[in-house]
N, C-alpha and C positions, 0 to 999 in steps of 0.2 A: 471410431472414437478411442482415444487413449484412456486406459484405466488409470485413475488418479490414485497415487500412493503418496501421501504427504511426506513421508520419511524420504522417499526417493526423489520426489519432484520439487520440494519446496523447503527452503531453509529460512526461518524467521527468527530474529533475535530482538529482544526488547531491552531498552535501557531507560532509566529514570535518573534525572539529576539536573541541578541548576534551573529548576522550574520548567523542565522540558521532559516530554516523553518522546522517544525516537524508536521507530520500528524499522529494522533493517530486513530487507527481503531480497533473496536471491531467486529471481523468477526465470524459469526455463522457457524456451521456445515451445510452442504447441499448446499453450494455455492462455486464457485471458483472466486477469485479476478482476473479478466480477464487478459489475456496476454497483455503486453504493454512493451514499452521500453522508455528510456530516453537518451539524448545525453550527459550525464555526469554520473560519478560514484556516487553512493549514499549508505549510510549506512542504514541498516534495523535492528530493534531490535524486536525479538520475546520475549516479556516480560513474557507471560504465555501461556500455551497451547501447542498443538502439531500440526504441519502443514507439508504438502508436498510443497516444493518450487521447481518449475520447471524453469530452466534457460537454454535457447537454447535447449529445448527438453530433458534435463537431470533432472530427479526427485531426490530430496534428502529430507529425513525426518529430521525435526528439532524439538527439545523439548526445550521450554523456561524454564529459561531465557537463551538466546543466542544472539549473534550479528553476522551479516554477511554483506559483501560488495557486492552490485550488480554493476558490471562493466558497463560502458557506452555501449549503443547500444545492450545490451543483452536482448532478449525477455524473460520476466519472468512473473510468476503467482504464486498465493498462494492458496492452498486448505486446509482449516482447517480439521483436524482429530477430534479435540476437539474444543470447543470455544477458540478463540485466541485473545490476546491483542497484536497488532502489531504497531510498529512505523516506519515510513519512515522519514529519516533525510536528508535534502538537504541543502547545503551551499547556501547562498544568494550572488548574484553578488556584486561587489564593489559599483555599483550604487543603491543597495538596491532592485533591481528587481529580481524576480524569475519567471520562467515559468515552470509549471508542468502540468500534466494532469488535475489538479483540481484548480489551482490558477494561475492567471496572473495579475501582478501588484498589488498584495495584495487583489484581488477580487476573491472570491470563485465561481467557475462555477459549481453549483449543478447539472446542466444537465448532465455533464460528470460523476458525482458520481453515478447516477442512472444506467448508462450504463456499469459500470465496473463489475457488478456481474452477473454471469451466474448460473442459477439454475441447479443442477445436477439431 
């Protein structure tokens, strides 16, 4: 098993603006971005690289650049085949609040970031 070092293995950036929250992830080979779900639809962009996206147990291989929609309450994960540049795009509510696995009320919860990668 590969020892996970979030500084060495993962680069995540967060951006807010125009009613959107966008998370940019540089995902390395050798890890799976763990299964999780959201209670809302969201768009994902595979800007570069090749990855297997599993949604409710069904695996599909994607090559960037491409866009896809992850439907609400669908359990999903990302496994890079090559290094991947991935964007998760979420709408921000009318009151400006967003709640995701990593951000609540504009504050990044880095504890959750560390727990989302599983070494293969």
